[in-house]
FIGUTOR-207137 format. One line per 3 residues: number of its first residue (from 0); for each residue x, y, z of N, C-alpha, C, O. Coordinates in steps of 0.05 Angstrom, whole numbers, plus 5000, padded with zeros to 4 digits. Example, Ala and Ser with C-alpha at 12.3 -4.5 7.8 and 13.67 -1.06 7.14 Angstrom:
0 = 5264,4886,5156,5246,4910,5156,5264,4934,5156,5285,4934,5169; 5257,4955,5142,5273,4979,5143,5258,5001,5157,5268,5023,5161
This chain:
0 = 5361,5260,5027,5352,5257,5057,5316,5252,5061,5301,5233,5067; 5313,5288,5051,5290,5270,5047,5263,5257,5046,5242,5253,5058; 5288,5248,5008,5266,5237,4989,5269,5211,5000,5254,5194,4991
3 = 5285,5202,5020,5298,5158,5024,5272,5160,5060,5263,5139,5067; 5262,5194,5081,5237,5180,5092,5217,5176,5081,5204,5158,5091; 5201,5200,5045,5194,5195,5054,5195,5173,5029,5178,5178,5012
6 = 5205,5158,5026,5206,5126,5001,5200,5113,5026,5183,5095,5024; 5209,5117,5050,5205,5086,5065,5181,5088,5074,5167,5067,5073; 5168,5113,5085,5151,5130,5091,5128,5111,5069,5110,5104,5085
9 = 5125,5107,5059,5113,5105,5026,5107,5074,5033,5086,5062,5031; 5131,5064,5042,5130,5043,5036,5121,5013,5061,5112,4990,5060; 5131,5034,5082,5094,5029,5110,5070,5039,5107,5049,5031,5118
12 = 5073,5063,5086,5034,5057,5076,5017,5038,5074,4995,5033,5082; 5042,5022,5052,5047,5005,5050,5030,4972,5043,5014,4958,5030; 5051,4978,5068,5047,4944,5092,5021,4965,5119,5023,4959,5143
15 = 5007,4979,5113,5000,4991,5136,4966,4979,5108,4944,4968,5110; 4973,4983,5101,4957,4972,5081,4939,4939,5085,4924,4925,5098; 4955,4943,5065,4966,4909,5076,4957,4890,5092,4953,4865,5090
18 = 4955,4905,5109,4958,4885,5132,4924,4888,5143,4910,4869,5151; 4912,4927,5140,4887,4934,5133,4870,4907,5121,4849,4902,5133; 4873,4896,5106,4869,4875,5083,4872,4857,5095,4853,4841,5097
21 = 4892,4851,5104,4893,4827,5112,4867,4803,5131,4853,4783,5130; 4881,4843,5157,4867,4829,5180,4834,4850,5188,4816,4844,5203; 4838,4868,5177,4822,4901,5176,4794,4872,5190,4792,4872,5214
24 = 4777,4850,5176,4757,4841,5189,4757,4837,5214,4734,4830,5222; 4777,4839,5233,4776,4842,5266,4768,4864,5272,4758,4862,5294; 4768,4890,5262,4758,4916,5265,4731,4933,5270,4726,4956,5277
27 = 4712,4906,5258,4686,4905,5250,4677,4890,5284,4660,4897,5300; 4692,4872,5285,4678,4854,5308,4675,4893,5341,4662,4894,5361; 4688,4907,5332,4687,4938,5348,4674,4948,5331,4652,4956,5339
30 = 4681,4951,5308,4651,4965,5310,4647,4965,5272,4661,4963,5252; 4619,4967,5276,4616,4960,5242,4614,4987,5227,4594,5001,5223; 4625,4989,5224,4621,5008,5206,4648,5020,5200,4653,5044,5200
33 = 4665,4999,5195,4692,5003,5186,4689,4990,5161,4706,4995,5144; 4666,4969,5155,4650,4944,5138,4655,4986,5121,4679,4987,5126; 4651,5009,5111,4656,5011,5100,4687,5039,5076,4685,5058,5060
36 = 4717,5017,5094,4728,5031,5095,4742,4995,5083,4748,4986,5061; 4742,4985,5106,4757,4946,5083,4743,4943,5064,4759,4950,5047; 4718,4936,5050,4697,4924,5048,4730,4943,5011,4745,4930,4996
39 = 4726,4965,5013,4738,4980,4993,4752,4963,4983,4747,4951,4962; 4782,4961,5004,4806,4966,5012,4798,4926,5002,4815,4915,4987; 4780,4913,5008,4789,4887,5010,4787,4875,4974,4800,4857,4962
42 = 4763,4894,4962,4759,4886,4929,4784,4896,4899,4781,4891,4875; 4812,4917,4917,4823,4942,4919,4847,4907,4911,4856,4897,4890; 4849,4899,4943,4866,4878,4942,4873,4853,4929,4893,4842,4920
45 = 4845,4850,4933,4839,4832,4913,4843,4831,4892,4854,4810,4887; 4839,4852,4862,4835,4865,4841,4861,4873,4824,4864,4877,4800; 4885,4874,4855,4906,4885,4841,4919,4854,4839,4930,4845,4818
48 = 4916,4839,4861,4942,4820,4847,4919,4801,4837,4928,4778,4837; 4884,4800,4825,4889,4777,4807,4890,4788,4785,4906,4775,4772; 4878,4811,4768,4895,4817,4744,4923,4830,4764,4918,4853,4770
51 = 4946,4822,4773,4982,4834,4763,4984,4860,4765,5004,4871,4754; 4967,4874,4776,4956,4910,4770,4980,4919,4793,4983,4917,4817; 4993,4931,4771,5017,4943,4800,5005,4978,4820,4996,5001,4815
54 = 5012,4967,4834,5000,4993,4871,5009,5009,4851,5021,5001,4831; 5001,5038,4856,5006,5069,4848,5024,5074,4878,5036,5095,4877; 5027,5063,4897,5042,5062,4915,5072,5073,4897,5085,5094,4892
57 = 5074,5037,4889,5094,5035,4866,5123,5049,4860,5146,5043,4865; 5107,5080,4839,5123,5089,4813,5117,5120,4837,5125,5141,4827; 5106,5122,4863,5117,5142,4884,5142,5128,4887,5163,5135,4877
60 = 5139,5112,4901,5165,5101,4925,5193,5114,4902,5210,5132,4904; 5183,5083,4872,5213,5087,4848,5232,5120,4853,5255,5129,4856; 5193,5133,4848,5215,5159,4837,5232,5189,4867,5247,5208,4864
63 = 5217,5175,4894,5229,5179,4902,5253,5168,4918,5262,5178,4939; 5263,5142,4905,5298,5136,4913,5303,5149,4878,5325,5156,4871; 5294,5149,4870,5306,5159,4843,5323,5192,4852,5344,5204,4848
66 = 5298,5194,4866,5309,5228,4869,5331,5234,4896,5339,5256,4900; 5340,5209,4915,5348,5215,4912,5379,5197,4915,5394,5198,4935; 5383,5180,4889,5413,5178,4887,5406,5136,4883,5421,5121,4871
69 = 5382,5129,4896,5388,5108,4897,5372,5094,4872,5359,5107,4856; 5374,5063,4870,5359,5048,4845,5331,5037,4846,5332,5013,4851; 5308,5047,4844,5283,5041,4844,5277,5006,4837,5296,4993,4827
72 = 5271,5002,4838,5263,4964,4823,5238,4963,4801,5219,4973,4812; 5233,4958,4783,5220,4951,4747,5199,4925,4766,5176,4932,4760; 5197,4913,4776,5169,4895,4797,5142,4912,4797,5130,4932,4788
75 = 5141,4887,4814,5102,4903,4833,5108,4916,4864,5089,4926,4877
């Protein structure tokens, strides 16, 4: 049960990161210091998409799902 919650938390963290990459520039309107977090996130997001790199969170999620007895997935 805890492994499933942890896997769900990893998925939530992944979705929050994607939302930050896509819409994080809006935070720059409030405070320019967000640029130091947003630019590396955008760089990683662009690199991962353009090179079909697997996100490091995917194996963690799969490991947690398999620890719970569920089936992981093979894609990125």
